[in-house]
C-alpha angles and dihedrals in degrees: 000000000000093000092047092050090048091051091050091049093049090046092053092045089051090047093051090046091051091048091051090048092050090047092052092046091050090049091052091048091050092049092048091048092049090047091052092048093048093045094051110097112248113244 
């Protein structure tokens, strides 16, 4: 029981860490895309 609970805890901590990482990466991509669009001269 202890090992199973530990595995579930580590799995959820890994899942939350992965979610935070994906969220940060998506934020960076959005900011870079917005910067490129704003920097591009308007025709």
